[in-house]
C-alpha positions as CSV (number, residue, x, y, z in Angstrom):
1,M,3.7,-28.0,0.4
2,E,2.4,-29.9,3.5
3,T,0.4,-32.5,1.5
4,H,-1.0,-34.4,4.5
5,S,-2.2,-31.3,6.3
6,Y,-3.6,-29.8,3.1
7,E,-5.4,-33.0,2.1
8,S,-6.8,-33.5,5.6
9,R,-8.2,-29.9,5.7
10,V,-9.8,-30.4,2.2
11,T,-11.4,-33.6,3.4
12,E,-12.8,-31.9,6.5
13,I,-14.3,-29.1,4.5
14,V,-15.6,-30.9,1.5
15,H,-16.7,-34.2,3.0
16,Q,-17.7,-33.2,6.6
17,G,-19.6,-30.1,5.7
18,I,-17.3,-27.6,7.5
19,T,-17.6,-24.0,6.4
20,S,-15.1,-23.1,3.7
21,E,-12.1,-20.8,4.5
22,V,-13.7,-18.0,2.5
23,E,-17.0,-18.4,4.4
24,Q,-15.1,-18.2,7.7
25,M,-13.4,-15.1,6.4
26,A,-16.7,-13.6,5.4
27,T,-18.1,-14.3,8.9
28,F,-15.2,-12.4,10.4
29,A,-15.6,-9.5,8.0
30,S,-19.4,-9.1,8.1
31,G,-19.5,-9.6,11.8
32,A,-16.9,-7.0,12.7
33,R,-18.2,-4.2,14.8
34,F,-16.8,-0.7,15.4
35,E,-17.1,-1.2,19.2
36,A,-14.5,-3.9,19.0
37,L,-11.9,-1.4,17.8
38,G,-9.7,-0.3,20.7
39,L,-8.8,3.4,21.1
40,D,-5.2,2.9,19.9
41,T,-6.4,0.9,16.9
42,R,-8.8,3.8,16.0
43,Q,-6.0,6.3,16.3
44,Q,-3.7,4.1,14.1
45,L,-6.4,3.9,11.5
46,K,-6.7,7.6,11.4
47,F,-3.0,8.1,11.1
48,R,-3.0,5.7,8.1
49,I,-6.0,7.4,6.5
50,L,-4.4,10.9,6.8
51,D,-1.1,9.5,5.5
52,A,-2.7,7.9,2.5
53,L,-4.8,11.0,1.7
54,G,-1.7,13.1,1.8
55,C,0.0,10.7,-0.6
56,G,-3.1,11.0,-2.9
57,I,-3.2,14.8,-2.9
58,G,0.6,15.0,-3.5
59,A,0.1,12.8,-6.6
60,L,-2.4,14.9,-8.5
61,D,0.1,16.0,-11.1
62,G,1.5,12.5,-11.7
63,G,1.7,11.5,-15.4
64,P,-0.2,8.2,-15.1
65,I,-2.8,9.9,-12.9
66,K,-3.6,12.3,-15.7
67,M,-3.8,9.4,-18.1
68,I,-6.4,7.7,-15.9
69,R,-8.3,11.0,-15.6
70,G,-8.3,11.2,-19.4
71,Y,-9.7,7.6,-19.5
72,I,-12.5,8.6,-17.1
73,N,-13.4,11.7,-19.0
74,E,-13.3,10.0,-22.4
75,L,-15.8,7.3,-21.3
76,G,-18.1,9.4,-19.2
77,S,-20.2,7.8,-16.4
78,P,-22.8,8.5,-13.8
79,A,-21.6,10.8,-11.1
80,H,-22.0,8.8,-7.9
81,C,-18.6,9.2,-6.2
82,T,-16.1,12.0,-5.6
83,L,-12.6,12.1,-7.2
84,I,-9.9,13.5,-4.9
85,G,-9.0,16.9,-6.3
86,G,-12.4,17.5,-7.8
87,G,-15.0,16.0,-10.1
88,C,-16.9,12.7,-9.8
89,T,-17.5,9.4,-11.6
90,D,-19.0,6.0,-11.0
91,I,-18.0,3.8,-8.1
92,E,-15.6,1.5,-10.0
93,R,-13.7,4.4,-11.7
94,A,-13.6,6.3,-8.4
95,A,-12.0,3.2,-6.8
96,L,-9.5,3.1,-9.6
97,Y,-8.6,6.8,-9.6
98,N,-8.4,7.5,-5.9
99,S,-6.5,4.2,-5.3
100,A,-4.0,5.2,-8.0
101,L,-3.5,8.6,-6.3
102,I,-2.9,7.0,-3.0
103,R,-0.4,4.6,-4.5
104,Y,1.4,6.6,-7.2
105,L,4.1,8.3,-5.0
106,D,4.9,4.9,-3.4
107,F,4.9,6.8,-0.1
108,N,2.0,5.0,1.6
109,D,2.3,2.5,4.5
110,S,3.6,-1.0,4.3
111,Y,3.3,-4.3,6.2
112,L,6.4,-6.4,6.5
113,A,6.2,-10.2,6.8
114,K,9.0,-12.7,6.3
115,G,8.0,-13.7,2.8
116,E,5.8,-10.8,1.7
117,T,5.5,-7.1,1.8
118,C,2.2,-5.2,1.0
119,H,0.7,-1.7,1.3
120,P,-2.5,-2.1,3.2
121,S,-3.7,1.5,2.7
122,D,-4.0,0.5,-1.0
123,N,-7.4,-0.7,0.2
124,L,-8.6,2.8,1.2
125,G,-9.6,4.2,-2.2
126,A,-12.1,1.5,-3.0
127,I,-13.5,1.5,0.5
128,L,-14.0,5.3,0.3
129,A,-15.8,5.0,-3.0
130,A,-18.1,2.2,-1.8
131,G,-18.7,4.1,1.5
132,E,-19.7,7.3,-0.3
133,Y,-21.9,5.3,-2.7
134,I,-23.8,3.7,0.1
135,G,-23.9,6.7,2.5
136,A,-21.6,5.1,5.1
137,T,-20.4,6.8,8.3
138,G,-16.9,7.4,9.5
139,P,-17.1,4.5,11.9
140,D,-18.2,2.3,9.0
141,L,-15.1,3.4,7.1
142,M,-12.8,2.6,10.0
143,I,-14.2,-0.9,10.7
144,A,-14.2,-1.8,7.0
145,L,-10.6,-0.6,6.6
146,A,-9.6,-2.5,9.8
147,V,-11.0,-5.7,8.3
148,A,-9.1,-5.2,5.1
149,Y,-5.8,-4.5,7.0
150,Q,-6.3,-7.6,9.1
151,I,-7.0,-10.0,6.3
152,Q,-4.3,-8.7,4.0
153,C,-1.6,-8.7,6.7
154,R,-2.5,-12.1,8.1
155,L,-2.5,-13.7,4.6
156,C,1.0,-12.1,4.0
157,D,2.1,-13.7,7.3
158,V,1.1,-17.2,6.5
159,A,0.5,-17.4,2.7
160,P,3.3,-15.5,0.9
161,V,3.3,-15.7,-2.9
162,R,6.3,-13.6,-4.0
163,A,8.8,-16.5,-4.1
164,R,6.4,-18.5,-6.4
165,G,6.3,-15.6,-8.9
166,F,3.0,-14.0,-7.9
167,D,2.3,-10.4,-6.8
168,H,1.1,-9.3,-3.4
169,T,-2.2,-8.2,-5.0
170,V,-3.1,-11.9,-4.7
171,Q,-3.7,-11.6,-1.0
172,G,-5.0,-8.1,-1.6
173,A,-8.0,-9.5,-3.5
174,Y,-9.3,-11.1,-0.4
175,A,-8.7,-8.0,1.7
176,V,-10.2,-5.3,-0.5
177,A,-13.2,-7.5,-1.4
178,A,-13.9,-8.1,2.3
179,G,-13.4,-4.4,3.2
180,I,-15.8,-3.2,0.3
181,S,-18.3,-5.9,1.3
182,R,-18.2,-4.7,4.9
183,I,-18.8,-1.0,4.1
184,L,-21.6,-2.0,1.7
185,K,-23.1,-4.0,4.5
186,L,-23.4,-7.2,2.4
187,D,-24.6,-10.2,4.3
188,R,-22.3,-13.2,5.1
189,S,-23.2,-15.1,1.9
190,Q,-22.8,-12.1,-0.4
191,T,-19.5,-11.3,1.3
192,A,-18.2,-14.8,0.9
193,N,-19.1,-14.7,-2.8
194,A,-17.5,-11.3,-3.4
195,I,-14.3,-12.6,-1.8
196,A,-14.5,-15.9,-3.7
197,I,-14.9,-14.1,-7.1
198,S,-12.1,-11.7,-6.3
199,G,-9.7,-14.4,-5.0
200,T,-10.3,-16.5,-8.1
201,A,-10.3,-13.9,-10.8
202,F,-7.4,-11.6,-9.9
203,V,-4.2,-13.6,-9.6
204,A,-1.3,-11.4,-10.8
205,L,2.3,-12.1,-11.7
206,R,5.3,-10.7,-9.8
207,V,6.8,-9.5,-13.1
208,T,4.8,-6.3,-12.2
209,R,7.7,-5.4,-9.8
210,T,10.8,-7.0,-11.5
211,G,13.1,-6.0,-14.3
212,R,12.3,-2.8,-16.2
213,L,9.5,-1.3,-14.0
214,S,6.5,0.2,-15.7
215,H,3.5,2.4,-14.7
216,W,1.8,-0.9,-13.8
217,K,3.9,-1.1,-10.6
218,G,1.8,1.6,-9.1
219,L,-1.5,0.7,-10.9
220,A,-1.7,-3.0,-10.3
221,Y,-3.5,-2.6,-6.9
222,P,-5.8,0.3,-8.0
223,N,-6.9,-1.9,-10.9
224,L,-7.5,-4.7,-8.4
225,A,-9.5,-2.4,-6.2
226,A,-11.7,-1.4,-9.1
227,C,-12.2,-5.0,-10.2
228,C,-13.0,-6.1,-6.6
229,T,-15.5,-3.3,-6.3
230,R,-17.3,-4.7,-9.3
231,A,-17.1,-8.2,-7.8
232,A,-18.7,-7.0,-4.6
233,L,-21.5,-5.3,-6.5
234,L,-22.2,-8.4,-8.5
235,A,-22.3,-10.5,-5.3
236,R,-24.7,-8.0,-3.9
237,Q,-27.0,-8.9,-6.8
238,G,-26.7,-12.6,-6.1
239,I,-23.8,-13.6,-8.4
240,T,-21.9,-16.5,-6.8
241,G,-18.2,-17.5,-6.8
242,P,-16.2,-20.7,-6.0
243,L,-16.3,-20.8,-2.2
244,E,-13.5,-23.3,-2.1
245,V,-11.1,-20.8,-3.8
246,I,-8.6,-21.2,-0.9
247,E,-8.6,-24.9,-0.1
248,G,-10.3,-26.4,-3.1
249,E,-8.8,-28.4,-6.0
250,K,-6.6,-26.0,-8.0
251,G,-7.3,-23.3,-5.4
252,L,-4.9,-21.0,-3.7
253,M,-3.3,-23.6,-1.4
254,D,-3.2,-26.2,-4.1
255,A,-1.8,-24.0,-6.9
256,I,0.4,-21.4,-5.2
257,T,0.9,-21.3,-1.4
258,G,0.7,-24.8,0.0
259,Y,-1.3,-25.4,3.2
260,F,-1.8,-22.6,5.7
261,Q,-4.3,-22.0,8.4
262,I,-5.8,-18.9,10.0
263,S,-8.5,-19.1,12.7
264,W,-10.7,-16.2,11.7
265,P,-12.9,-16.4,14.7
266,A,-9.8,-15.8,16.8
267,Q,-8.7,-12.7,14.9
268,D,-8.8,-9.2,16.4
269,L,-8.7,-6.0,14.3
270,G,-5.4,-4.6,15.5
271,R,-3.0,-5.6,12.8
272,V,-2.9,-2.0,11.5
273,G,-0.7,-1.2,14.5
274,R,2.0,-3.6,13.1
275,T,2.2,-1.6,9.8
276,T,5.0,0.8,9.1
277,V,4.7,4.4,7.8
278,K,7.4,5.7,5.4
279,K,9.5,8.6,6.5
280,Y,11.2,8.9,3.0
281,N,9.6,8.7,-0.4
282,A,11.2,5.4,-1.5
283,E,10.5,1.7,-1.4
284,I,9.9,0.6,2.2
285,H,13.0,-1.6,2.5
286,S,15.2,1.4,1.7
287,Q,14.1,3.5,4.7
288,T,16.8,2.5,7.2
289,A,19.5,2.9,4.5
290,I,18.3,6.4,3.7
291,E,18.1,7.2,7.4
292,A,21.7,6.0,7.9
293,V,23.0,8.0,5.0
294,L,21.3,11.2,6.1
295,T,22.6,10.7,9.6
296,L,26.2,10.5,8.2
297,L,25.6,13.6,6.1
298,R,24.4,15.6,9.0
299,R,27.3,14.4,11.2
300,F,30.2,14.8,8.8
301,R,28.9,17.4,6.3
302,F,30.6,15.8,3.3
303,S,29.6,16.5,-0.3
304,S,28.9,14.2,-3.2
305,T,32.2,15.2,-4.8
306,D,34.0,13.9,-1.7
307,V,32.7,10.3,-2.2
308,E,34.9,7.6,-3.6
309,R,32.4,4.8,-3.0
310,V,29.4,3.8,-1.0
311,E,28.9,0.2,0.4
312,V,25.5,-0.9,1.6
313,E,25.0,-4.1,3.6
314,T,21.4,-5.1,4.0
315,F,18.9,-7.9,4.5
316,D,17.8,-10.3,1.9
317,V,14.4,-8.8,1.0
318,A,16.0,-5.3,0.4
319,Y,18.8,-6.9,-1.6
320,N,16.6,-8.9,-3.8
321,I,13.9,-6.3,-4.5
322,I,15.8,-3.0,-4.7
323,G,19.5,-3.9,-4.4
324,G,20.2,-5.8,-7.6
325,G,19.4,-9.3,-6.4
326,E,16.7,-11.6,-7.7
327,E,14.5,-8.9,-9.2
328,G,17.0,-7.4,-11.6
329,D,19.6,-4.7,-12.1
330,K,19.0,-1.4,-10.1
331,T,21.7,0.8,-11.7
332,T,19.8,1.5,-14.9
333,V,17.5,4.2,-13.7
334,F,15.5,6.4,-16.1
335,T,12.0,6.6,-14.8
336,K,10.2,7.3,-11.6
337,E,9.2,3.7,-11.2
338,Q,12.8,2.5,-11.6
339,A,14.1,5.2,-9.3
340,D,12.0,4.6,-6.2
341,H,12.8,0.9,-6.4
342,S,16.6,1.4,-6.8
343,L,18.6,1.4,-3.6
344,P,21.6,2.9,-5.5
345,Y,19.5,5.7,-6.8
346,V,17.9,6.6,-3.5
347,I,21.2,6.5,-1.6
348,A,22.8,8.7,-4.3
349,V,20.0,11.3,-4.4
350,A,19.9,11.4,-0.6
351,I,23.6,12.3,-0.5
352,L,23.2,14.9,-3.3
353,D,19.9,16.5,-2.1
354,G,19.8,15.8,1.6
355,R,16.3,14.4,1.3
356,V,14.2,11.8,-0.6
357,M,10.8,13.3,-1.3
358,P,8.5,13.4,-4.4
359,E,10.7,16.1,-6.1
360,Q,13.6,13.6,-6.2
361,Y,11.6,11.6,-8.8
362,E,11.0,14.4,-11.3
363,Q,12.2,13.2,-14.7
364,E,14.9,16.0,-15.0
365,R,16.2,15.1,-11.6
366,I,16.5,11.4,-12.3
367,R,18.4,11.9,-15.5
368,R,20.8,14.5,-14.3
369,A,24.5,13.6,-14.6
370,D,25.3,14.0,-10.9
371,V,22.9,11.4,-9.6
372,Q,23.6,9.0,-12.5
373,A,27.3,9.2,-11.8
374,L,27.0,8.8,-8.0
375,L,24.6,5.8,-8.1
376,G,27.3,3.9,-10.0
377,K,29.5,4.2,-7.0
378,V,27.0,2.5,-4.8
379,S,27.4,-1.3,-4.2
380,V,24.9,-3.5,-2.3
381,Q,25.9,-6.6,-0.4
382,L,23.7,-9.2,1.3
383,S,24.1,-9.9,5.1
384,A,22.9,-13.2,6.4
385,S,22.8,-11.9,10.0
386,F,20.7,-8.9,9.0
387,S,18.3,-11.2,7.1
388,E,17.6,-13.2,10.2
389,R,16.5,-10.0,12.0
390,F,14.0,-9.0,9.4
391,P,11.0,-8.2,9.6
392,N,11.2,-7.3,13.3
393,E,14.0,-4.9,12.3
394,M,15.2,-3.5,9.0
395,P,19.0,-3.6,9.7
396,C,21.5,-2.1,7.3
397,R,25.0,-0.8,7.5
398,I,26.3,2.1,5.3
399,K,30.1,2.6,4.7
400,I,31.1,5.7,2.8
401,T,34.7,5.9,1.7
402,L,35.8,9.5,0.9
403,K,38.5,10.5,-1.5
404,D,40.6,11.8,1.4
405,G,40.8,8.3,2.9
406,R,38.2,8.8,5.6
407,V,35.7,6.0,6.1
408,L,32.3,6.9,7.6
409,E,30.0,4.1,8.9
410,Q,26.5,4.0,10.3
411,E,24.3,1.0,11.2
412,T,20.6,1.5,11.6
413,K,17.7,-0.9,12.4
414,D,14.6,1.2,12.5
415,Y,13.4,4.8,12.2
416,A,10.5,7.1,13.4
417,G,7.5,5.6,11.6
418,F,8.7,1.9,11.8
419,F,6.2,-0.1,13.8
420,T,8.6,-0.3,16.8
421,R,8.7,3.5,16.8
422,P,5.1,4.4,15.9
423,M,4.1,7.6,14.1
424,S,2.4,10.2,16.3
425,W,-0.4,12.4,15.2
426,E,2.0,15.4,15.1
427,M,4.3,13.4,12.8
428,A,1.3,12.4,10.6
429,I,0.3,16.1,10.3
430,Q,3.8,17.1,9.4
431,K,4.2,14.6,6.6
432,F,0.7,15.3,5.4
433,N,1.4,19.0,5.2
434,E,4.7,18.5,3.5
435,I,3.3,16.3,0.7
436,A,-0.1,18.2,0.2
437,T,1.0,21.8,0.4
438,A,1.4,22.3,-3.3
439,D,-2.2,21.2,-4.1
440,A,-4.2,22.2,-1.0
441,S,-4.3,25.5,0.9
442,T,-3.7,25.7,4.6
443,A,-7.5,25.9,5.3
444,Q,-8.2,22.9,3.1
445,R,-5.4,20.8,4.7
446,T,-6.7,21.8,8.1
447,A,-10.3,20.8,7.1
448,I,-9.1,17.4,5.9
449,A,-7.0,16.7,9.0
450,D,-9.9,17.7,11.3
451,A,-12.3,15.5,9.3
452,V,-10.0,12.5,9.8
453,A,-9.4,13.3,13.4
454,N,-13.2,13.3,14.0
455,L,-14.2,10.4,11.8
456,E,-16.4,9.0,14.6
457,R,-18.8,12.0,14.0
458,I,-18.9,12.5,10.3
459,S,-19.9,10.6,7.1
460,V,-17.7,9.4,4.3
461,R,-19.5,11.9,2.0
462,E,-18.4,14.7,4.3
463,L,-14.8,13.5,4.2
464,M,-14.9,13.3,0.4
465,Q,-16.4,16.8,0.2
466,C,-13.3,18.1,1.9
467,L,-11.2,16.3,-0.7
468,S,-13.3,17.5,-3.7
469,T,-12.6,21.3,-3.2
470,L,-8.8,21.4,-3.4
471,D,-7.0,24.3,-5.2
472,H,-5.8,21.7,-7.7
473,N,-8.9,21.3,-9.8
474,S,-8.6,19.6,-13.2
475,D,-11.1,19.3,-16.1
476,A,-13.2,16.5,-14.5
477,P,-16.9,16.3,-15.1
478,Q,-18.7,17.9,-12.1
479,R,-21.3,16.3,-9.9
480,T,-24.7,15.8,-11.5
481,G,-26.3,13.6,-8.9
482,M,-25.8,11.4,-5.9
483,H,-26.9,7.8,-5.6
484,R,-28.4,7.4,-2.1
485,E,-29.4,4.3,-0.2
486,S,-30.3,3.8,3.4
């Protein structure tokens, strides 16, 4: 911790009357205007929205999703906001449910910083709920989401928390609260208090993503999104929070991150363009390893029975999170949550099935003897030189030794969808269709894609209407009314 710099900053803020860090963030968020979004940034936002909605539609049959649906149905609530797939509920539970859908497959976008990784589209579900609740426009949605992306990504850049044992939802609390506040059109003071409450109240532990992974890996951010929705609504009523949550005594800097600095007046809204879209349905740091394995499979056409062993050389973050490093063994794999965060599993199933998509995480597939045997042949090593190249690249080297003595090698540093090779609209449509086909007809998928492509000219309610009439229609309570405000 940079004690002198930290103490100097606190002295400036507390004793010289300088606006607190959260108030500066709130000024940035509440003052953001759609006109400031460049054409490329608007396109990138649309790509991420379509990608996230595809992930949500593809998750409708997920076990934890059905459990959350049961929770919503059991409690009952006013019908203000649409649930993806049909039905409606109040704003907080819509934020929870739709965020859980977007997150469940672990197929949505990621932001890579040196000491932190996050999924900025995790913010979309809550912003959609708040936007529908208030009667927001498509441009309102885009600017609010851009604000959330910018805040979360920049905090990950300069204020990582993973190494200190905290979850990336810590930075997310500031981002989603700011995005919700922006689409609700809260004023600067209300926004600052919404962010302050959220940043104080929702500080989660990294154990969420270590050891024996549970459902909470995919539900931690949806829970945060719902909680921050409540915080924003409370701030809207005048509830205040500790505005020195970042720089104050026992605040974020003091307790967790150490001193950091972001000039919010100098921020643009383009950080979404630095995020990465997944090509394969697996943890983000595995993407280049899967790409390398599938390249070798296409080139040499070997089978799983030919494999003697597989050696993976990768960068430190991948090694520690999914390779058996700091965050625990990755060869004991019996659940979806364990499988998509196990580099040995995703490498093994890629060799066996030639793809890594949602069906590779069905319970029967995970427990089958072929993949369980093959993942035991995968070893993961740490490369210092690869670690130095991250996060501007995700380098890895795969070496597959076959039983006939041949050794196949492939080194890969990026893939189509990585921020250095951005996703095109055609790629976004292809992935969306592949994930959503089982739960949405061709006409429904076309309507959703067209709505996203034309967000400048539609409302959030019109977008949600497209998402409420899918072929997959569960036993949710139907709409009984709509809260409207001008």
